[in-house]
Steps between C-alpha positions, in 0.01 A plus 500: 500500500829502311507119500145488362590750229803296396290186477235682298765611253629146470150358464418737215147550375224242543341327206199730496722807489747386234457582135802306378323161501148425378280343771294191417213410736376162621130524424317323785526319832499161326803271526698425188837453332721805464576429134128481405441820304125480553552587866661831410395823340794437266376326277805296611672451832744781588847456354853612595436867416162515676374506857241280667216638713259314724299804592124510560255642421568500129317719253173329412561208740402431863761526778685186607317338790663156533863384515631341181810322374722582205703199388832534321556227242836652402742768610371854438669839465325836537595855580295560815224347713215670683238332721218713638170393660561139392596187693728316260700178531792429267538126448791322335272212401728236648818604317752768595401828331651848501307820443757770418435873518742747350384782729273501808202327660233620743206359698249762616160431659530137394707188559748282317585141589809331358463124506765226520754500211398851397774764471420867452817672383473881515796702375383812685288533811203313643254691718217370716276796570583857416382824654139449614475165317566169673586158363576140590771267373512126572823319411425132544755232583715441193420837339751781444480876451819660370525879481732790565290699749214350702245726669219401733344836579177692511382800696217310670743222600295200392733351240599139563770266372481130592789258458351152477782259574872434542550533123289812453750762383501875447840603369539880486856578397471867593287561807168411662292778654226373732248721679225238531507122563721225360431167667531124479792268427751548221782714368507878458848523353561870514622792704178563691388835638213437745376859525244651739274386782267306267783300340498132597725208408326195645666156513201270553657158447818341371768754407450855372829617347624846406844600378541811716257703710461856618197501730414870504197523728340177379440163667662161451266237644606136542242237591559186706714253306584751225840651419578847368841476335732781384738350246779743426780628721394863516415682824124518560318783673183469704329833554165327528389177668600135497205307644562131571223252584731203554680540169867543409699784348802365309776761460791476255861457608703822537184714486372654825140601561486856636186533710378856548137393515335209684564126509215328680344162575635146526715295267865507398774679309767292334762489226469181295800573275848440643589521869369820656715695742431822682737685268323394180129442565352731759182679595591854597211602724476877529138510619272218613480122496192366681468127581134416551258211448790253520878473491742649248825327402791701363737279299681816390696754700324792667634844583256681726504878502126512563253295703431128500172449684403150616146433618424290808533127431693565177868456417753665274746221420838602359709241313769744379697783662317803639639848557304680770628846401278774648183295463266365767310175548155582634199298605461212746590225252823304469819553296699182431856505366573148377830309531759628255370857511656811649307787656712813476368745756478868420732685264858444617419518782131552576195420706204279403176434686258210477157555653419127483697177534832417334685176431868523408586156360791625289786740561451826690790731406542792744745782438675705769633842408459693826317503831167664407217254450359504146756741360825373652402136483216287361198453722176302467186539712240223493176590676368146474678166534859462382593145401865417439660198335753640252827684559605842628783648294649822637746709300692822568523786253582868527348674198674831568848349507436210265643253751389277783337672794686437829269429796621623838482352847154512662318587175172315455273448202129431545450313172156349568184583692189282510163443656579132559775270381539135407802304379866589465749573224553129444693575180766679702590840641780640289677803647803691371825409671692749713874545464685300766674809633167681549414288802129515404229237457129472425246433772182337361372371834184716486433476124183294551392714795531852364638461145830666595863414443778675696873564484683374813858431602634180351471238780867396493618861509256581777616197701864594460415857603326378818778253572751780456316713753489212749868431446588862557296489818692199628829663419388816670391312813831319520680828476292640786574199725870556460 
């Protein structure tokens, strides 16, 4: 409510409620040239100190029943613009034209289409729908709307904004508030607040760009082959839904996506700017990611403090590092960690479960800090098939003392459990070295049988110990014979 009030203050009064500028009406639903005074109640076209209204029905005239086009044969400056109960197209007539407004513009119970080469430059705010009124705005490819505040709202939630191509641009230097639908392909260059369960940002084809996004209860929908791109390096919050139908979400470098809502469907997340790493471009999943109707590729890092659910026959494919944290991987589908990735189990240390299948093709770092499974050392349980081809990298760390943990003789660590297993750690099994004087060694002989590594006597030390006992026995026997 506070955000809406702030926007209302910035938007100011609408044309119909402002006494500071005289309103001049377009007189019928017949197409014409903006500068033609005969089309206005003027008797001339509105000038820089006046406002333009396309608002039917007019006094003594029938309501507008058919769409019509207003052509600009030159650049025009007015105070404000109001469109109500009309379907109007602004045409540049083949040459670049700018329609400048010193204050605000509004479309209510009507529609406005901006054609190629047409720029609508609004110093204040532009609203599509207001209160119980709804409106529609079409920004065609090559058209531009510049404003300070952009609002697509209406209490009955039927307002619609359509971006019609890669070069369709809405540039709101302040903020965009959306509670209805903005769809298509183009650029919404603004800090976007997608507010409420009826709010929808829908990338239907090509690339739909925003500067920054706070998805507060709304939906971001990305169709097959389309890309929803967030341009600027500011953290984004999802308290609503990201729904992918085979599309791509393109995140900026150094700007995590914090998911406290739902990410669902099939498609991919990536960072097309720079080289993403888990420290700079990450999805922080605090709630739910659901992979359904296909696979989902993550070309950004993932930190999972929630649930990643993978449907049967589907795969979650990770191309960057993943931190398992306290999260779980549910469902009978498959999690694939590609070469070059690291899966960090738990939370230094911790315990992760996979209800389906898992493929570790990259590095599997496992931390040992004690003898209790899941809290003293990292542990992973795979209820389906575990496929290995990467490396196992074990490290020692004692958090309490801030130094390496020291394993003791006969300690064992059940790192992995599985339903079935295939492959080996072909990339190597890297274990921390013991001090020579410790006389200890690692036993990995049952690693592929029960997922356990053990601490045993170092073979040379053990052999010398046995030999020493035998030697003592011989000496003792000789003594007895004497």
